[in-house]
SEVO-50757 format. One line per 8 residues: number of its first residue (from 0); their letters; for each residue x, y, z of C-alpha. Coordinates in nm, 2 decimals. Example, Ala and Ser with C-alpha at 12.3 -4.5 7.8 and 13.67 -1.06 7.14 Angstrom:
2
0	as	1.23:-0.45:0.78 | 1.37:-0.11:0.71 $
//
This chain:
670
0	sqlqeflg	0.01:-0.01:-0.03 | 0.26:0.25:0.07 | 0.41:0.16:-0.28 | 0.08:0.24:-0.42 | 0.03:0.60:-0.23 | 0.38:0.68:-0.30 | 0.36:0.59:-0.70 | 0.01:0.75:-0.71 $
8	agvlennl	-0.20:0.75:-1.00 | -0.05:0.86:-1.26 | -0.18:0.93:-1.58 | -0.53:0.78:-1.45 | -0.55:1.05:-1.19 | -0.86:1.20:-1.36 | -1.00:0.87:-1.39 | -0.99:0.75:-1.05 $
16	slyyrllg	-1.28:0.49:-1.08 | -1.08:0.28:-1.35 | -0.77:0.32:-1.16 | -0.93:0.17:-0.85 | -1.09:-0.11:-1.07 | -0.73:-0.21:-1.16 | -0.63:-0.23:-0.82 | -0.93:-0.51:-0.76 $
24	akiasgvk	-1.20:-0.28:-0.66 | -1.56:-0.35:-0.80 | -1.70:-0.03:-0.89 | -2.01:0.02:-1.08 | -2.05:0.32:-1.39 | -2.11:0.65:-1.30 | -1.91:0.69:-0.96 | -1.70:1.01:-0.87 $
32	iskdtrls	-1.44:1.03:-0.64 | -1.29:1.32:-0.54 | -0.88:1.31:-0.52 | -0.89:1.33:-0.14 | -1.02:1.01:-0.06 | -0.88:0.78:0.03 | -0.94:0.40:-0.02 | -0.76:0.08:0.05 $
40	efdllhig	-0.78:-0.29:0.05 | -0.93:-0.26:-0.31 | -1.03:-0.63:-0.36 | -1.28:-0.58:-0.06 | -1.44:-0.28:-0.23 | -1.76:-0.29:-0.37 | -1.92:0.06:-0.49 | -2.27:0.06:-0.66 $
48	sdvaldna	-2.32:0.30:-0.97 | -2.35:0.69:-0.93 | -2.21:0.72:-0.58 | -2.01:1.00:-0.49 | -1.70:1.02:-0.25 | -1.62:1.32:-0.13 | -1.27:1.38:0.09 | -1.38:1.01:0.28 $
56	tvrpfamd	-1.19:0.74:0.42 | -1.30:0.38:0.28 | -1.11:0.13:0.47 | -1.19:-0.24:0.54 | -0.87:-0.28:0.77 | -0.90:-0.21:1.14 | -0.68:-0.31:1.42 | -0.79:-0.51:1.74 $
64	trgcftlr	-0.67:-0.59:2.05 | -0.55:-0.88:1.97 | -0.23:-0.72:1.79 | -0.41:-0.84:1.51 | -0.59:-0.65:1.19 | -0.89:-0.72:1.02 | -1.04:-0.69:0.65 | -1.37:-0.69:0.62 $
72	kiqigens	-1.60:-0.57:0.29 | -1.78:-0.30:0.23 | -2.07:-0.24:0.04 | -2.17:0.12:-0.08 | -2.50:0.08:-0.24 | -2.59:0.29:-0.57 | -2.70:0.64:-0.56 | -2.51:0.66:-0.22 $
80	cvgaksvi	-2.27:0.97:-0.11 | -2.04:1.00:0.16 | -1.94:1.36:0.27 | -1.61:1.51:0.37 | -1.38:1.41:0.64 | -1.62:1.10:0.67 | -1.53:0.72:0.73 | -1.66:0.42:0.58 $
88	aggatlpd	-1.53:0.12:0.85 | -1.50:-0.24:0.73 | -1.79:-0.44:0.73 | -2.05:-0.16:0.65 | -2.28:-0.20:0.42 | -2.45:0.13:0.30 | -2.81:0.05:0.14 | -2.90:0.26:-0.16 $
96	gtcigpls	-2.93:0.62:-0.16 | -2.76:0.63:0.15 | -2.60:0.99:0.22 | -2.39:1.00:0.49 | -2.30:1.42:0.56 | -1.94:1.55:0.63 | -1.80:1.48:0.99 | -1.94:1.12:1.02 $
104	sshelcda	-1.92:0.74:0.97 | -2.05:0.46:0.89 | -2.13:0.38:1.26 | -2.38:0.69:1.25 | -2.62:0.58:0.95 | -2.89:0.72:1.19 | -2.77:1.09:1.11 | -2.80:1.06:0.68 $
112	kpehrrhc	-3.04:1.20:0.50 | -3.08:1.27:0.17 | -3.04:1.68:0.24 | -2.66:1.57:0.26 | -2.59:1.55:-0.11 | -2.58:1.91:-0.16 | -2.28:1.91:0.05 | -2.11:1.64:-0.17 $
120	rplraspp	-1.86:1.81:-0.38 | -1.81:1.59:-0.64 | -2.23:1.59:-0.72 | -2.15:2.01:-0.87 | -2.19:2.00:-1.22 | -1.88:2.06:-1.44 | -1.86:2.32:-1.74 | -1.89:2.20:-2.08 $
128	lwlkvlcg	-1.65:2.06:-2.29 | -1.61:2.30:-2.51 | -1.56:2.57:-2.27 | -1.25:2.38:-2.11 | -1.09:2.33:-2.43 | -1.12:2.70:-2.57 | -1.10:2.90:-2.28 | -0.99:2.68:-1.97 $
136	wpilllqr	-0.69:2.49:-2.13 | -0.54:2.82:-2.28 | -0.50:2.95:-1.99 | -0.38:2.68:-1.75 | -0.12:2.59:-2.03 | 0.02:2.98:-2.04 | 0.05:2.97:-1.62 | 0.23:2.65:-1.63 $
144	vltlapvv	0.45:2.80:-1.92 | 0.52:3.08:-1.71 | 0.59:2.87:-1.44 | 0.85:2.67:-1.59 | 1.03:2.98:-1.75 | 1.27:3.02:-1.44 | 1.40:2.65:-1.50 | 1.41:2.66:-1.86 $
152	llmvqmas	1.61:2.99:-1.87 | 1.88:2.84:-1.62 | 1.87:2.56:-1.85 | 1.95:2.71:-2.12 | 2.21:2.91:-1.96 | 2.39:2.59:-1.81 | 2.39:2.45:-2.22 | 2.54:2.78:-2.33 $
160	tewyvdsf	2.86:2.75:-2.13 | 3.19:2.61:-2.30 | 3.25:2.25:-2.30 | 3.55:2.07:-2.44 | 3.38:1.91:-2.75 | 3.11:2.11:-2.97 | 2.89:1.76:-2.94 | 2.84:1.46:-2.79 $
168	tciqdgve	2.97:1.17:-2.93 | 2.91:0.89:-2.68 | 2.72:0.82:-2.36 | 3.02:0.87:-2.16 | 3.05:1.23:-2.27 | 2.70:1.31:-2.17 | 2.74:1.18:-1.80 | 3.10:1.33:-1.77 $
176	yiatperm	2.89:1.69:-1.85 | 2.66:1.64:-1.60 | 2.92:1.51:-1.31 | 3.16:1.80:-1.37 | 3.16:2.03:-1.03 | 3.03:2.31:-1.27 | 2.75:2.16:-1.33 | 2.68:2.05:-0.98 $
184	gylfgfii	2.53:2.42:-0.90 | 2.25:2.38:-1.15 | 2.11:2.07:-1.04 | 2.07:2.27:-0.71 | 1.94:2.57:-0.90 | 1.68:2.39:-1.09 | 1.49:2.25:-0.77 | 1.53:2.57:-0.57 $
192	lhrtvcpc	1.36:2.78:-0.84 | 1.13:2.50:-0.88 | 1.05:2.52:-0.52 | 1.04:2.89:-0.45 | 1.02:3.12:-0.74 | 0.79:2.92:-0.94 | 0.52:2.90:-0.68 | 0.50:3.29:-0.69 $
200	lalayaiv	0.50:3.34:-1.05 | 0.20:3.08:-1.02 | 0.05:3.25:-0.78 | 0.06:3.58:-0.92 | -0.06:3.44:-1.24 | -0.39:3.32:-1.05 | -0.45:3.64:-0.86 | -0.45:3.82:-1.21 $
208	vkrciiga	-0.71:3.58:-1.38 | -0.92:3.59:-1.11 | -0.94:3.98:-1.08 | -0.94:4.00:-1.42 | -1.15:3.74:-1.59 | -1.27:3.54:-1.34 | -1.40:3.81:-1.14 | -1.58:3.85:-0.77 $
216	frptpqge	-1.84:3.59:-0.66 | -2.18:3.70:-0.56 | -2.44:3.51:-0.31 | -2.72:3.39:-0.44 | -3.03:3.64:-0.37 | -3.26:3.46:-0.13 | -3.54:3.31:-0.29 | -3.39:3.32:-0.63 $
224	epnvsswq	-3.27:2.98:-0.80 | -2.88:2.99:-0.84 | -2.72:3.06:-1.18 | -2.58:2.74:-1.35 | -2.49:2.90:-1.67 | -2.19:2.74:-1.86 | -2.00:3.07:-1.78 | -2.11:3.04:-1.38 $
232	lfrpwlla	-1.98:2.67:-1.37 | -1.66:2.76:-1.54 | -1.54:3.03:-1.27 | -1.51:2.84:-1.01 | -1.35:2.53:-1.22 | -1.09:2.75:-1.32 | -0.98:2.89:-1.01 | -1.00:2.55:-0.83 $
240	rlipdahl	-0.71:2.46:-1.13 | -0.56:2.79:-1.13 | -0.51:2.75:-0.72 | -0.50:2.35:-0.69 | -0.38:2.32:-0.31 | -0.46:2.45:0.00 | -0.08:2.64:0.00 | -0.16:2.89:-0.28 $
248	cgvskllg	0.06:2.72:-0.54 | 0.31:2.66:-0.21 | 0.36:3.02:-0.16 | 0.19:3.00:0.22 | 0.50:2.72:0.29 | 0.77:3.00:0.21 | 0.61:3.27:0.41 | 0.60:3.06:0.75 $
256	rhyeaisa	0.19:2.97:0.69 | 0.03:3.14:1.00 | 0.11:3.56:0.95 | 0.02:3.85:0.78 | 0.17:3.79:0.45 | -0.09:3.52:0.42 | -0.36:3.74:0.51 | -0.22:3.97:0.22 $
264	lyrllgvk	-0.25:3.73:-0.04 | -0.59:3.58:0.08 | -0.70:3.99:0.01 | -0.58:4.00:-0.32 | -0.77:3.68:-0.40 | -1.09:3.84:-0.27 | -1.13:3.69:0.10 | -1.22:4.00:0.34 $
272	vgryvywp	-0.97:3.96:0.64 | -0.89:4.18:0.96 | -0.59:4.21:1.14 | -0.37:3.90:1.31 | -0.51:3.66:1.15 | -0.34:3.35:1.28 | -0.41:3.11:0.99 | -0.40:2.72:0.99 $
280	gsgfnfae	-0.03:2.55:0.89 | -0.25:2.33:0.63 | -0.35:2.61:0.49 | -0.75:2.67:0.31 | -0.84:2.64:-0.08 | -1.16:2.87:-0.11 | -1.40:2.77:-0.39 | -1.53:3.11:-0.40 $
288	pdlvevgd	-1.29:3.32:-0.19 | -1.53:3.66:-0.21 | -1.77:3.48:0.00 | -1.53:3.47:0.29 | -1.51:3.71:0.58 | -1.27:3.68:0.85 | -1.26:3.91:1.14 | -0.99:4.04:1.36 $
296	yvvfgsrs	-0.79:3.79:1.56 | -0.93:3.51:1.45 | -0.74:3.21:1.52 | -0.74:2.85:1.31 | -0.65:2.54:1.39 | -0.55:2.28:1.13 | -0.72:2.09:0.84 | -1.05:2.24:0.85 $
304	liftsdan	-1.24:2.31:0.53 | -1.49:2.58:0.42 | -1.77:2.55:0.22 | -1.93:2.85:0.08 | -2.18:2.68:-0.20 | -2.33:2.35:-0.22 | -2.36:2.11:-0.51 | -2.62:2.34:-0.68 $
312	hrrqvvtl	-2.41:2.60:-0.68 | -2.60:2.79:-0.46 | -2.35:3.04:-0.28 | -2.38:3.19:0.09 | -2.13:3.42:0.27 | -1.95:3.24:0.56 | -1.88:3.49:0.82 | -1.62:3.45:1.13 $
320	eagsnvsd	-1.65:3.74:1.34 | -1.33:3.93:1.52 | -1.19:3.70:1.78 | -1.40:3.40:1.69 | -1.18:3.05:1.69 | -1.20:2.79:1.44 | -1.04:2.46:1.54 | -0.89:2.16:1.40 $
328	rcvvlpgt	-1.07:1.92:1.16 | -1.41:2.18:1.13 | -1.64:2.17:0.83 | -1.80:2.53:0.81 | -2.12:2.49:0.59 | -2.21:2.79:0.37 | -2.39:3.05:0.54 | -2.27:2.99:0.89 $
336	rvktgavl	-2.19:3.29:1.11 | -1.94:3.24:1.38 | -2.01:3.52:1.63 | -1.75:3.67:1.86 | -1.65:3.48:2.12 | -1.76:3.15:1.98 | -1.52:2.87:1.94 | -1.54:2.61:1.70 $
344	gsgaltke	-1.36:2.30:1.89 | -1.20:1.98:1.72 | -1.43:1.83:1.43 | -1.72:2.10:1.48 | -1.96:2.05:1.16 | -2.18:2.37:1.14 | -2.53:2.37:1.00 | -2.59:2.55:0.67 $
352	gktyepgt	-2.69:2.90:0.73 | -2.70:2.90:1.11 | -2.55:3.15:1.36 | -2.33:3.06:1.68 | -2.37:3.24:1.93 | -2.07:3.28:2.21 | -1.97:2.94:2.37 | -1.78:2.64:2.30 $
360	yvgnrgnd	-1.90:2.40:2.00 | -1.76:2.03:1.94 | -1.82:1.76:1.69 | -2.08:1.63:1.52 | -2.39:1.46:1.67 | -2.74:1.49:1.46 | -2.58:1.68:1.18 | -2.48:1.97:1.42 $
368	cvqlkkgs	-2.19:2.02:1.68 | -2.26:2.01:2.01 | -2.28:2.29:2.26 | -2.02:2.19:2.54 | -2.05:2.58:2.71 | -2.24:2.91:2.69 | -2.04:3.18:2.65 | -2.15:3.54:2.77 $
376	attsepke	-2.43:3.69:2.62 | -2.30:4.03:2.65 | -1.98:3.95:2.46 | -1.95:4.23:2.20 | -1.62:4.39:2.16 | -1.31:4.11:2.08 | -1.05:4.06:2.26 | -0.67:4.05:2.08 $
384	ssyarafa	-0.58:3.70:2.10 | -0.24:3.67:2.27 | -0.07:3.62:1.89 | -0.21:3.92:1.77 | -0.03:4.09:2.11 | 0.26:3.92:2.07 | 0.32:4.07:1.73 | 0.16:4.43:1.73 $
392	rrseatyt	0.35:4.54:2.05 | 0.67:4.32:2.04 | 0.86:4.51:2.29 | 0.58:4.46:2.57 | 0.67:4.06:2.51 | 0.87:3.86:2.80 | 1.08:3.74:2.51 | 1.25:3.86:2.21 $
400	vlpewchi	0.93:3.83:1.90 | 1.13:3.78:1.60 | 0.96:4.03:1.31 | 0.77:3.85:1.06 | 1.04:3.87:0.82 | 1.25:3.68:1.01 | 0.99:3.35:1.00 | 0.96:3.42:0.61 $
408	awstasic	1.29:3.39:0.57 | 1.35:3.13:0.83 | 1.08:2.92:0.63 | 1.25:2.99:0.29 | 1.58:2.87:0.40 | 1.42:2.57:0.52 | 1.28:2.48:0.21 | 1.61:2.59:0.00 $
416	waciitkl	1.79:2.36:0.23 | 1.53:2.12:0.17 | 1.59:2.12:-0.17 | 1.98:2.05:-0.19 | 1.95:1.78:0.04 | 1.68:1.61:-0.22 | 1.96:1.65:-0.47 | 2.25:1.54:-0.24 $
424	pivsglml	2.24:1.15:-0.30 | 2.27:1.25:-0.66 | 2.49:1.49:-0.68 | 2.66:1.28:-0.37 | 2.69:1.01:-0.66 | 2.85:1.17:-0.97 | 3.09:1.36:-0.77 | 3.21:1.00:-0.62 $
432	aqlyfqdd	3.20:0.84:-0.96 | 3.38:1.17:-1.09 | 3.67:1.04:-0.87 | 3.63:0.67:-0.91 | 3.71:0.70:-1.25 | 3.99:0.99:-1.20 | 3.81:1.23:-1.46 | 3.90:0.95:-1.73 $
440	whahsvas	3.52:0.83:-1.82 | 3.64:0.70:-2.19 | 3.89:0.49:-2.07 | 3.55:0.27:-1.90 | 3.29:0.11:-2.08 | 2.92:0.24:-2.11 | 2.81:-0.02:-1.86 | 3.04:0.11:-1.58 $
448	allvpsaf	2.95:0.50:-1.70 | 2.61:0.40:-1.61 | 2.57:0.17:-1.31 | 2.89:0.30:-1.10 | 2.76:0.66:-1.05 | 2.42:0.47:-1.02 | 2.56:0.27:-0.73 | 2.72:0.52:-0.57 $
456	mvamypav	2.37:0.72:-0.53 | 2.20:0.40:-0.40 | 2.49:0.40:-0.15 | 2.43:0.76:-0.08 | 2.03:0.77:0.04 | 2.12:0.60:0.37 | 2.37:0.81:0.43 | 2.15:1.15:0.38 $
464	lslvlcmd	1.87:0.95:0.55 | 2.07:0.93:0.89 | 2.16:1.29:0.82 | 1.78:1.42:0.82 | 1.71:1.23:1.09 | 1.98:1.33:1.29 | 1.90:1.72:1.20 | 1.54:1.65:1.24 $
472	igskwili	1.56:1.49:1.58 | 1.88:1.75:1.69 | 1.64:2.06:1.58 | 1.38:1.96:1.81 | 1.58:1.88:2.11 | 1.78:2.24:2.04 | 1.47:2.46:1.99 | 1.22:2.27:2.17 $
480	grrkpgsh	1.40:2.07:2.46 | 1.17:1.86:2.67 | 0.84:1.99:2.67 | 0.64:2.02:3.02 | 0.25:2.04:3.07 | 0.16:2.37:3.09 | -0.02:2.68:2.93 | 0.22:2.87:2.66 $
488	swdsssyc	0.08:3.21:2.54 | 0.23:3.39:2.25 | 0.28:3.67:2.41 | 0.43:3.56:2.72 | 0.63:3.22:2.64 | 0.86:3.20:2.34 | 0.76:2.84:2.29 | 0.48:2.91:2.05 $
496	qrwqlyls	0.75:3.09:1.83 | 1.03:2.83:1.88 | 0.74:2.54:1.78 | 0.66:2.74:1.47 | 1.06:2.76:1.37 | 1.06:2.36:1.43 | 0.82:2.32:1.21 | 0.91:2.52:0.95 $
504	laplrsfe	1.21:2.24:0.92 | 0.99:1.95:0.83 | 1.04:1.98:0.43 | 1.39:1.87:0.54 | 1.20:1.49:0.58 | 1.07:1.52:0.22 | 1.39:1.44:0.06 | 1.31:1.12:-0.11 $
512	ghgadlld	1.06:1.32:-0.36 | 0.74:1.35:-0.44 | 0.66:1.58:-0.11 | 0.61:1.25:0.08 | 0.77:1.25:0.43 | 0.99:1.02:0.50 | 0.78:0.90:0.84 | 0.54:0.76:0.57 $
520	mfrgsqyl	0.80:0.51:0.43 | 0.84:0.37:0.82 | 0.46:0.36:0.92 | 0.39:0.04:1.08 | 0.71:-0.05:1.18 | 0.97:-0.05:1.46 | 1.17:0.23:1.30 | 0.90:0.48:1.37 $
528	vwyfralg	0.87:0.35:1.73 | 1.26:0.45:1.75 | 1.22:0.79:1.60 | 0.95:0.90:1.86 | 1.18:0.71:2.13 | 1.45:0.96:2.04 | 1.19:1.25:2.03 | 1.09:1.20:2.38 $
536	arigksvc	0.78:0.95:2.40 | 0.74:0.69:2.63 | 0.64:0.37:2.38 | 0.65:-0.03:2.52 | 0.71:-0.34:2.34 | 0.50:-0.48:2.05 | 0.37:-0.14:1.96 | 0.20:-0.04:1.59 $
544	lypngadp	0.22:0.31:1.50 | 0.03:0.46:1.22 | 0.02:0.15:0.98 | -0.17:0.39:0.74 | -0.04:0.69:0.86 | -0.16:1.01:1.01 | -0.20:1.35:0.95 | -0.06:1.46:1.17 $
552	mmtepelv	0.14:1.17:1.35 | 0.21:1.26:1.74 | 0.29:1.67:1.80 | 0.43:1.62:2.17 | 0.61:1.30:2.17 | 0.73:1.38:2.53 | 0.39:1.40:2.68 | 0.29:1.06:2.54 $
560	tiqdgaci	0.30:0.72:2.72 | 0.17:0.39:2.50 | 0.23:0.07:2.68 | 0.28:-0.28:2.52 | 0.09:-0.42:2.24 | -0.12:-0.10:2.18 | -0.20:-0.02:1.79 | -0.22:0.35:1.65 $
568	deaaliah	-0.41:0.33:1.34 | -0.48:0.70:1.13 | -0.52:0.86:1.48 | -0.48:1.20:1.62 | -0.23:1.18:1.93 | -0.23:1.58:1.99 | -0.15:1.67:2.33 | -0.21:2.07:2.27 $
576	lntqgvft	-0.50:2.29:2.26 | -0.48:2.63:2.08 | -0.76:2.86:2.25 | -0.68:3.22:2.11 | -0.31:3.19:2.04 | -0.29:3.01:2.39 | -0.13:2.65:2.35 | -0.21:2.44:2.65 $
584	lnrlhvge	0.00:2.16:2.72 | -0.08:1.83:2.91 | -0.03:1.44:2.92 | -0.20:1.16:2.71 | -0.16:0.77:2.79 | -0.26:0.47:2.60 | -0.28:0.14:2.79 | -0.17:-0.20:2.71 $
592	qcvmrsfs	-0.33:-0.36:2.42 | -0.56:-0.06:2.36 | -0.67:0.03:2.00 | -0.72:0.40:1.80 | -0.92:0.31:1.46 | -0.88:0.55:1.20 | -1.00:0.93:1.28 | -0.99:0.90:1.62 $
600	rlqqsavm	-0.86:1.12:1.86 | -0.73:1.16:2.20 | -0.71:1.52:2.33 | -0.51:1.67:2.62 | -0.52:1.44:2.96 | -0.74:1.17:2.86 | -0.63:0.85:2.98 | -0.73:0.52:2.75 $
608	eprsvlge	-0.70:0.20:2.99 | -0.61:-0.13:2.91 | -0.77:-0.30:2.61 | -1.00:-0.02:2.58 | -1.10:0.07:2.22 | -1.18:0.41:1.99 | -1.36:0.33:1.72 | -1.37:0.53:1.36 $
616	htlilpad	-1.46:0.86:1.41 | -1.39:0.90:1.77 | -1.31:1.18:2.00 | -1.22:1.18:2.37 | -1.26:1.49:2.52 | -0.97:1.66:2.79 | -0.93:1.48:3.09 | -1.18:1.17:2.99 $
624	rvqegewr	-1.11:0.82:3.08 | -1.21:0.50:2.86 | -1.25:0.22:3.13 | -1.09:-0.09:3.08 | -1.21:-0.30:2.78 | -1.46:-0.02:2.70 | -1.52:0.06:2.30 | -1.60:0.42:2.21 $
632	qgwpagrg	-1.75:0.58:1.93 | -1.85:0.90:1.85 | -1.72:1.29:1.80 | -1.77:1.37:2.06 | -1.81:1.01:2.25 | -2.06:0.92:2.48 | -2.01:0.63:2.71 | -1.92:0.32:2.56 $
640	yviatplr	-1.99:-0.06:2.62 | -1.78:-0.29:2.77 | -1.71:-0.64:2.53 | -1.53:-0.84:2.80 | -1.40:-0.77:3.15 | -1.07:-0.99:3.14 | -1.07:-1.16:3.48 | -0.69:-1.17:3.45 $
648	kgdlpall	-0.36:-1.04:3.25 | -0.36:-1.13:2.94 | -0.73:-1.26:2.85 | -0.84:-1.08:2.57 | -1.20:-0.95:2.44 | -1.32:-1.16:2.16 | -1.36:-0.94:1.80 | -1.67:-0.76:1.76 $
656	ttgkeetn	-1.81:-0.86:1.45 | -2.15:-0.80:1.31 | -2.40:-1.02:1.12 | -2.21:-1.28:0.87 | -1.98:-1.08:0.72 | -1.66:-1.22:0.58 | -1.39:-1.17:0.80 | -1.04:-1.21:0.79 $
664	tvkvqq	-0.78:-1.18:1.07 | -0.40:-1.14:1.02 | -0.16:-1.14:1.32 | 0.06:-0.86:1.36 | 0.46:-0.96:1.34 | 0.68:-0.67:1.55 $
//
């Protein structure tokens, strides 16, 4: 599965149904699958006709408390749809016409309703092909040409430099040409330009096209049908391809992701942004940016989505008033207004057109978030976030707050250094081959000229891997040290700043190419356990970490304790809360033979007792305790049920199965 994810769909990226059929899935006609949907164990998937999957996880795989993983078939009936950030667990059978909304799961079919089809993005109508070909493709082609222009110019410069022969007569000439020290700078320059200058040109072009051709998006007037003309369908389609990612073509990574420069770029795209907004590290990809209003001092968590239109192209404004807070993994539906003093907590789903008064909301129960605490009804004036105070009044802070340009320079330098490391095995291999041949390539055969540099390159990858891991682990201990429980405010503690400096070094781990983190190469293995132990985590024996990856993997390892035999799937062990710029840290404890399944999360101070299980799409609130042998599910989770209470250490509860479904159980070897 790691090889399949690393290689990707290739030329079938725009025909994912065919791609997954070739991998063994049984997929009927008319199925629409978004590019960010995650499918696995394809032979166990049966997907009916006219199904739509939107940024969902469909996974027959699951861990259990016996140290095994189970594989169970998934059947999705025809005309069904699954909303953003929802999970379909192994063994699930969705009847025909089932419509699961955002932030839900196959365990919560009681919440499935036909109206959820409006918020399934793959069901949006697409512009006609002739408009794409005659107008869209030339615009996108010009952006591609402009983006690659700096790299092409550098290639021309390299080709124009003098060489000892007028033309190449053999393969040895070509390899020697590339292997000379004079060419090494060009190899580094190509990738640095590609990662720094090219994204800026791509975004600049997209902003010009947005302002001059696409124009501003307007909300659909009340009582009127949405305009679904070819031009209105074409506008969001084109913008989504001009800016295909949530990082503004990669520019936000150069600017530090969180700061005022990001606000300036969103303003150029049409977003109404106030002062000192703390943007999420994962970024946003607004379909209609003019319909988003973000007030002063708003604080975002990562991996949230904001929808400004439905599948029928009815557009509504989303308003986040000054001083509001949108935490991680939220889905904000069209027409939502979050008032001053309101906090959308982890995994909160809003209701279309609803206003959220001051208070704390979390999760999804009955297709709306749950209010945990009411705020003051008199809250009218927004309070400055600690992040805003730190940057607005730097001289009053209790430590040296680096100006924004320092964060930009640090982030850009980190990406440049990561680019150099990406090419280091190739460059080192060529240089070693140059020394081996002693500048006399023609004295050796063609096979030697090709195989020797290749062998040196392969040998250099483990060396570079070791270097990257040493830099990554060393920078953590140098910049952060050992974390301790407590609160850290941007204006009174240097922790937040030091943490951001450390996170900016994360691109160093992507040296193997394709932008993938090298930790994904180790998932489910003992190597990943050793890595997190080196960062300070307390991890016992026979622990399986992230066999399907995680986004993110544990962020504060030294505050996490995982005991023997535990299994952590694509789950979140995050020991911090970020409320109005105040980071609160506390410990997490996962007991013996516990299991955290896909899209489950354990919040700070929470405890899982031995042999307890968190099902798919489960949130354990701060300071909550999951009892021994208890299974819980829900976001937030209610009280669960105990499958079995072990009589003595070593007894394990039986595997939970439903009906007569076929189940394959495989023992995990550590």
